[in-house]
Each structure stands twice: as structure tokens, then as C-alpha cells.
N, C-alpha and C positions, 0 to 999 in steps of 0.2 A: 463469392461467401455467402454462404448459408445463413440463413433467419427463420426463424423457428416462431410459431403463431403457440403459447403451451398455457392457455389457463392451466388452472392449478387442477380443478378436475381433470383434465388431460392428463398432467403430469400425474399423477396418483393414480390414474389408470394404466398409464403405460409401466409405470415401476410396479404394480401388481400385476403385470400382465408377463415382468418377467423381464423389460426392455431395459437394455445392457447401456443404451447411449445415455451417456453421462449430459450433453451439449440441451439445454432445455432453457426459456425465456424468462426472464425473472418472474417470481412468482407474487401472489399476491396477495397472502399471508403473512405480509410487514407493517411495521408500526412506526408511521413518521414519527420523526425525533426532533429535527430543524427545518425548515423552511430556508431557500439559497444558501446551504453551505456547503463545502466538501473537504476531500482530505480526511475522514475519520481516522481518528482511532483510539483503542482504548485498551485499559491495563486495570487487570483488579488487583488489589491486595487490599487482606482481611476483608473486612462486609464495605469497605469503600470501592469503587470505579472511577479511574483518574482518566480525564479523557481530553483530547488535544484536536486541533483541527486547523487549518488555515485558512485566517479571518481574511472576510473580503475585501480588507484593505489592504492586506499585506504587510503591516508595519506594523503586527505586534506578535508576541509568539505567547500562547496563554495557556494556562494550566484547569479543566471544571473538576470538581468533585461530584460525588453523587451514590448515595446507597439504592438508587432506582435507576436504569439507563433510561427507562422507559417516559424517567420524568425529565430528562436531560434541559430540556429548556428554562429548566428554574433552578438549575446547578449552582453552586457557591464556583464564582471565577478567580483565579490569579493572572493578572497580566506578569508575566517573567520577566520579559524582554521587549525590548520599544527602539524605535529609531534613535529617541534621544539617550540610552543606553551604548547605541553602537557604533559610533563614530565613520558615520558614512555607510553602514551596510544599510540594505535594501532587499523588498521581494525575499522576505519571510517566509515562504513555502513547507508545506507538508511536514511539521515538527508532530513528534513522537516523543514519548512518556515510558523510560526501561529501568528496570530492576534489576540493580547490577552487582552481586558480591556485597549486597547488604545496605547500596546507598541507590540514589535516584539520578538519572542520568537525560536530561533532556537534549533528543538529537533533531535538526533542521538542515535547513537550507535558505546561502544568501548568497548575495554578488554586492557589484561595487555601485552597483546601477543600471549595466550592460550585464545582459542575460547570461552573454557569453563566457563570462566568467564564476558562474557559480560555482561554488564550495560548501561542503559538508562543515557542520557544527555542531560542537557539542557541549552541553553547560553540565557542570556536577552539583548536584545539592550539599551543601554540605551538614546537613542536620538530618532527621527521620521522618518529618512533614514537609513536603513538596509544594503546601499551601500556604507557609509561614517561614519556611528556614530558609537561609540567602543560596542562591544559585554564584558559580563561580562561572565564568567562560574558561574551558578549555582550549578553546580556541579550532582552528579550521583541521580537518581529518586530511592526511596527506593520502591522493587514493592511487595516484601515479608520478614517479619522479617527474615526468615529462611536462605534465598539465595537472596542475589539479582540479579536476571538473568534475562536479555532481550532482546527481537529482536523488531526492526521496531516500534517506539513510534511512536504514532496519537494521536489527539487532536479533539474529538468532545466537540464545544458549543453549549449549547442551548440559545436561548433567552431568557430573563427576567432573571427570577429566576428559570429555566431550569437545570442552574448547569454546570460545567465544568470536563468532562470524560478526562480519558488516557486511551487509549487502545494499547496493544500490542503484542507481540507471544511469550510464554514462556513453561517450564517444570514445571510439576506438582512437576517432583522432579529432583534432579542433575540424570543425566544417569550414566548407568552402563554399561548392553548389550545391552540395545535397548534406541530409543528415540523418543518422543512424543512432539511435539511441537501444543499448544494450545491456542486459543486465551482468550484472558481475557481483565476486562475490572477495571478500579476504580475510583469512584470519586475525585478530586483533590480541596484541602483546598485552594491553589492557582498552578500558573502554571507550581513550583517546587517540590510541596509535594504533596504526595497522602493523602486522606483523610477517608480512607476506604480499608479494606481488597479487595486482590484481589478476584475477581470473574471470572471464566472459564464458558462462555457463548459459546463454541464449541472447539469440540475434533475432530481429525479422527475418523470418524465412518466407514462412505462407503467406499466403493472398490476405488471410482476414487480419495477419500482423502489418501490412504493408500499405495499408489505405490513408488515402489523406487530400481524397476531392471528395467531397459530399454532392449525395445525388442531383439538387441545386449546382452545381459546379461551382460551387464557391470553394477555395484552393488556399492553402498557403504560398506562398511568393516560390516555394522551391518544393520538392519531394521530400519527406520528411517521415521517416518510415519507425515506428516508435514498439519500443518494450520498456515498461516503465513502470513507479510503483511497486515494488516488489515487496513481498510480505511472508515470514518465513513462519513455520508453525513447524513442532512434535505432534506427531500423532499421538492420541491419547494414550496407546498401547506401548511408544516411546522408542517403535522401531522404525518408524518413516521421518524424512523430512519431506515439507511442501511446502513451496514457493508459490503464491500464485501473483499474477501481475498484471497489467492493464496493455491491451496489445492493440493498433492504430491509433492515429492524432486525437486528441482527446476532443476536437474542436469538431470531428468526425460523428456522422451517424451509425457508424460502425465499431465504435470502441468493443472491446469485448475482453472477459476475463481467461486469461492461460494460465495454464499450471505446468511445473515442474516437479521431480517429487526424485531422492536417492534414497538406498538406505542409511541409518542414521547412524551405524558403523561404518559406511565407505568413510573414502576421501573424498570431502567435499571439495578442494581446490582442485581435483580430477574432472572436466568436461564430459569426461565418460562414465561418470558416476551419475549422472542424471539422465533423466528421462522426461523429453518433454512432448505433453499432449501434442497431437496432431490437428486436430478439433481445439475450438475453444471452448468452456467447460460452461462456459454461461456468455451467451449472445443476445445482439439486440432483439427486441421485440418488433419484428415488422409492422405489425398492428397499433400497438401504442408508442411504435418510437423510442420507448424506455430504452435505456442502454443502463450498465449495470460497471463499476469500475472500482478501484479505490479503496481495498476492502480490508475490515478489522475481526479475527475472530477472536472472541473474548467467551472465558467459560466464569458459568454462573458461580458463586459463591456456595451452593454444597456439592459442587463438582461434576452436577451430573447433567447440564447440557452446555451445549456451544454457543452460543449467538454471535451473528453476524453484522455487522454493522457495513453498509453502505453507500455510495454517491447513487446516487438515482439521477439518470440525465435524460433530460425531456425540450422539447421545444413547443410551446404553445403557437395557437393563430396567429399571434403578432410576429412570429419569431422570434422571442425574445427567448433566453433558456431557462433553463429550469435547474436547479442543483438541490436536490434534495439526500439530508441524508437519512435514514431508514433501517430497520433492525428486522431481521427474524431471527428464528432455531434455524440450525445444522445441524445433521446427522453422522458421522464420520463411518464408510463402509468396513469392513471385515480388511481390505487388503490397508488400511491406513489411511483413507482418502478421503477430506469432505466431500458431503455430496448435495450441488446448489440446486 
């Protein structure tokens, strides 16, 4: 697995020299938004940004509203779903708020206490204001008839008749002595119902996607190979679909950011439509130990800039894990790919 030591000035020098390698270490021109936070997601509607994340206790699904993402720490908060509402549901992970067909939908994952029974859930807001109007549970989303397991749901909306798609991370079969998390896509009949069979568009195949043992020997109980937390975007020119995802175990020092691309006019349910980067687009910084995962891209109100929110993970001298939510601007290449 490759590691890169790339301070910001070095990256700038490489780019101005015409370097074509898109894989760089996390840049240092970021803004710290939240300490000890994870799985950020932001969406803009009008003058407001709406933000979700996995709360540390994983017992609440919440929404934050702000006009300035740099002031996220003081944003207005609403708790939408808690254990008291859920009739035994637990482990509320990686929520996302999406605007679909003039309504708000809140996607997240949960289980019955056994994480092997994880399912994808969606709630619908019955009004226009997700900070005050009621949400109703639309229930779990059936991702495959044999076994409804899934992690990290997200939505891709294509304009006009392009369609609505669900992407998530799941297992090909229920785990036994090994575990492999893959990226799946399915067409949606509506925001809570899949209308096609699931299709695998990425599985851990490269060395940088299959790291499960830390440098100090700390490891999971058995091999776990990971592609997870997909986030899907349409390029600013509308010509390309980009899916960024996290690769290798989140508990390791090797978590990296991978990327899939496809023409927006292609059959997205055909695995052959997708191109997978052979190298990570962002690798861990071998000097600082910082890794980047779980990103969210959102445009500014003027439509001129794209902001990337991301989880920056590192370990301090005591061995404790630090998970920060940070933000920095990014650019798009002429070919329709985000430049990290």
C-alpha cells in the first residue's frame, strides 16, 4: 500500500508542474468543524445547510441547520428519532437527509441489537421544514429478498427522467468466518422502495482496499475486507456520475478514499458502465497518521464552489482515536472528477 507525505505546498508544486497523479495526502488548508464527530453529511436548500452525522451514542438521529457551515458547532439541532420512538431499534448509524420530489427524506441504518441484522431505513417529512414538521417512518428498505442487510445508505438523483438510485454497502452473503463489504446500487420506484435487483459495482480487490491488520498487530477477530460509505454525485457539467467510498477497515491506519465513475447517460445497473480507480484518490498521511474517509460534497449558495466535509481520523500518543469533522474547498477536473 502506498503512503504519501504531501504538505500543501508540495501538492501545489506537483500540480503546477503538470503531475497527473491524483493520489495525495490530506491537505492542510481545512477548517475544523467538530471535534470527536464522524460520518458527516450536508445538503443545501435555499440559504440553509442541513447537516447530519452519527452521534457518538448512536441512539439518536438528528438534523442540524445553519447558514454557515463553518459555524456548525453552534447550529440549531433537532432530534428526529430516538430509542424511545424505535420499539427496540439500536445502532443508528450514518444518517443522511435528502430532498426528493419536493419532500425531505431521512435515511439511516439500524438493527435489533445484533449488528449482523443491520437494515436500511427511511423516514419522510410530511411538511416543508425538516426542523419542525413531523417525520413518519416509511420502514426498512428491502435490498435483497434473501436477506435484508445494509450499511451507509445514500441517494443519487439524476435530472429529468434519469431516475432515482439507492447506493449502500452490504455483504454478498451472510458472513461466516470472513466478511466482505461491497458497494451496491439499485433503482428506486420511490424514495422508500427499490425497483430493481441490487447490483454490485465495487468489491475490495486491491491491496489498499483489503487492509485489516494495524501496524502494531491489532486486528479484527477475522479478515474483514471493506468497501463502504458510498457517496454519489453528478459532476457540475452533468456528464458524469462519481461515487466516492471508504476502503479498508475503519479501525486500521490504512483507511483510504476510493472512487468510481460512470457516464451519466450509461446504464448504471450494468457493472461494466463503471470505472474504478486502481489507486486511492486520497491515502493516509504516513507522517501525521491522518486518514480521510466518509466524505460529503455540497455546493455553496452562489453555486460557485464545492465544499468537502470529511472525517479526519488519527491517534494521539496515548493511543486514543481522534475523529474530527473538517471542511475544505475542492475543484472539479475538466473530465468531471473531484480533485482531492
